[in-house]
C-alpha positions as CSV (number, residue, x, y, z in Angstrom):
1,M,0.0,0.0,0.0
2,T,1.0,3.6,-0.5
3,S,2.1,5.5,2.6
4,T,-0.3,8.1,3.7
5,E,2.7,10.4,4.3
6,T,3.3,10.7,0.6
7,V,-0.3,11.4,-0.4
8,T,-1.1,14.7,-2.2
9,G,-4.0,16.4,-3.9
10,E,-7.5,15.1,-3.5
11,R,-6.3,12.1,-1.3
12,A,-4.5,14.5,1.0
13,D,-7.7,16.6,1.3
14,L,-9.8,13.5,2.1
15,L,-7.3,12.4,4.8
16,A,-7.2,15.9,6.3
17,M,-11.0,16.1,6.5
18,L,-11.2,12.6,8.1
19,A,-8.5,13.6,10.6
20,K,-10.3,16.8,11.5
21,H,-13.6,15.2,12.2
22,R,-12.1,12.2,13.9
23,F,-10.3,14.6,16.2
24,F,-13.4,16.5,17.1
25,L,-15.3,13.2,17.8
26,T,-12.7,11.7,20.1
27,F,-11.9,15.1,21.7
28,T,-15.4,15.1,23.2
29,T,-14.4,12.2,25.4
30,R,-11.3,13.9,27.0
31,G,-11.0,13.3,30.7
32,L,-14.1,11.1,30.9
33,T,-14.6,7.9,32.9
34,D,-16.1,4.9,31.4
35,D,-19.3,5.5,33.3
36,Q,-19.5,9.1,32.0
37,A,-18.9,7.8,28.4
38,R,-21.9,5.4,29.0
39,Q,-24.2,8.2,30.2
40,R,-27.1,9.4,28.1
41,T,-27.5,13.2,28.6
42,T,-30.1,14.1,26.0
43,A,-33.5,12.7,25.0
44,S,-31.8,10.4,22.5
45,E,-30.3,6.9,23.3
46,L,-26.9,8.2,22.3
47,C,-23.8,8.3,24.6
48,L,-20.3,9.2,23.8
49,G,-18.8,5.7,24.0
50,G,-21.6,4.4,21.8
51,L,-21.2,7.1,19.2
52,I,-17.5,6.2,18.9
53,K,-18.5,2.5,18.6
54,H,-21.0,3.4,15.9
55,V,-18.7,5.5,13.9
56,T,-16.1,2.8,14.1
57,A,-18.5,0.1,12.9
58,T,-19.7,2.4,10.1
59,E,-16.2,3.2,8.9
60,R,-15.1,-0.4,9.2
61,G,-18.2,-1.5,7.2
62,W,-17.7,1.0,4.4
63,G,-14.0,0.1,4.3
64,D,-14.9,-3.5,3.9
65,F,-17.3,-2.4,1.1
66,I,-14.5,-0.7,-0.7
67,V,-12.4,-3.9,-0.6
68,E,-15.1,-6.6,-0.9
69,G,-18.2,-5.0,-2.3
70,A,-21.8,-5.2,-1.2
71,S,-21.3,-8.8,0.2
72,A,-19.2,-7.3,3.0
73,M,-22.3,-5.5,4.4
74,P,-25.6,-6.8,5.6
75,N,-28.6,-7.1,3.3
76,F,-31.0,-4.9,5.4
77,E,-34.0,-6.4,3.6
78,E,-33.1,-9.8,5.1
79,M,-32.3,-8.6,8.6
80,T,-34.5,-9.9,11.5
81,E,-35.7,-8.2,14.6
82,D,-32.9,-9.9,16.5
83,D,-30.3,-8.6,14.0
84,F,-31.6,-5.0,14.5
85,K,-31.7,-5.5,18.3
86,Q,-28.0,-6.6,18.2
87,R,-27.2,-3.6,16.1
88,E,-28.6,-1.4,18.9
89,N,-25.6,-2.4,21.0
90,E,-23.4,-0.5,18.5
91,F,-24.8,2.7,20.0
92,K,-24.0,1.8,23.7
93,L,-20.8,1.4,25.7
94,L,-21.6,-1.9,27.3
95,P,-20.6,-2.8,30.8
96,D,-17.7,-5.0,29.7
97,E,-16.3,-2.3,27.3
98,T,-14.0,0.7,28.1
99,L,-13.8,4.1,26.5
100,A,-10.0,3.5,26.0
101,G,-10.8,0.2,24.3
102,V,-13.4,1.6,21.8
103,I,-11.1,4.5,21.0
104,A,-8.2,2.1,20.4
105,E,-10.4,0.1,18.0
106,Y,-11.5,3.3,16.3
107,E,-7.9,4.3,15.8
108,A,-7.1,0.9,14.2
109,V,-10.0,1.2,11.8
110,A,-9.0,4.8,11.0
111,R,-5.5,3.6,10.1
112,R,-6.9,1.0,7.7
113,T,-9.2,3.6,6.1
114,D,-6.3,6.0,5.7
115,E,-4.4,3.3,3.8
116,L,-7.4,2.8,1.6
117,V,-7.6,6.5,0.9
118,A,-3.9,6.4,-0.1
119,A,-4.2,3.4,-2.4
120,V,-7.6,2.7,-3.9
121,D,-8.9,3.8,-7.3
122,L,-11.2,6.7,-6.2
123,N,-13.3,6.3,-9.4
124,A,-13.9,2.6,-9.1
125,S,-17.6,1.8,-8.3
126,R,-19.3,-1.0,-6.5
127,E,-23.0,-2.0,-6.4
128,L,-24.6,-1.0,-3.1
129,P,-26.0,-3.5,-0.6
130,K,-29.8,-3.9,-0.5
131,A,-31.3,-1.3,1.9
132,P,-34.4,0.9,1.6
133,W,-32.5,4.1,2.0
134,F,-30.3,3.6,-1.0
135,T,-31.7,5.1,-4.2
136,D,-28.5,4.7,-6.2
137,K,-27.4,1.4,-7.6
138,E,-23.7,2.0,-7.0
139,W,-21.2,4.3,-5.4
140,S,-17.6,5.2,-6.3
141,N,-14.9,4.7,-3.7
142,R,-14.7,8.6,-3.6
143,R,-18.4,8.8,-2.7
144,V,-18.0,6.1,0.0
145,L,-15.1,8.1,1.5
146,M,-17.1,11.3,1.4
147,H,-19.9,9.4,3.2
148,I,-17.5,8.3,5.9
149,I,-16.4,11.9,6.4
150,A,-20.1,13.1,6.5
151,E,-21.0,10.4,9.1
152,T,-18.0,11.3,11.2
153,A,-18.7,15.0,11.1
154,Q,-22.4,14.5,11.9
155,H,-21.6,12.3,14.9
156,A,-18.9,14.7,16.1
157,G,-21.6,17.3,16.3
158,H,-23.8,14.9,18.3
159,A,-21.0,14.1,20.6
160,D,-20.4,17.8,21.2
161,I,-24.0,18.3,22.3
162,I,-23.9,15.2,24.5
163,R,-20.6,16.3,26.2
164,E,-22.0,19.8,26.8
165,S,-25.1,18.3,28.4
166,L,-22.9,16.1,30.5
167,D,-20.6,18.7,32.1
168,G,-20.7,21.9,30.2
169,Q,-17.5,21.1,28.2
170,K,-17.5,22.1,24.6
171,S,-15.2,20.8,21.8
172,M,-16.3,22.9,18.8
173,G,-16.7,26.4,20.1
């Protein structure tokens, strides 16, 4: 694979945007205990540890999609209630999980994604998995990476609200 240190142009821009939004997401957890990272502070079910788990799973899944295609992701039309119930755990920091552990996993997934950004054909497209929210038939690797950036940025904003509700700390202003 190509080193991310030698990347220029569009790839460097993609890496910079990923790094920026990843930083804001994880920065919201600075100084927190595992119990605080589990705490719901708003009307939603979201907690900081769960958001990081979700973004990790999302980034991992889309990275797998870039490498393997739609078969790497679940066919949402075939998922059962039990499958969806299990997926809910992706949004929670479970009692046997630690904030440090989920952040370490996120960093590992981020390194893999960064290597993909540096090496893949950004124009190559793959057929999307079956899901009711996809109106397109396929996405390019570039679009997948932009989707990962958008997901990360959106959830960094959620995390900022959760953290401010927890103890008044802000990460984005």
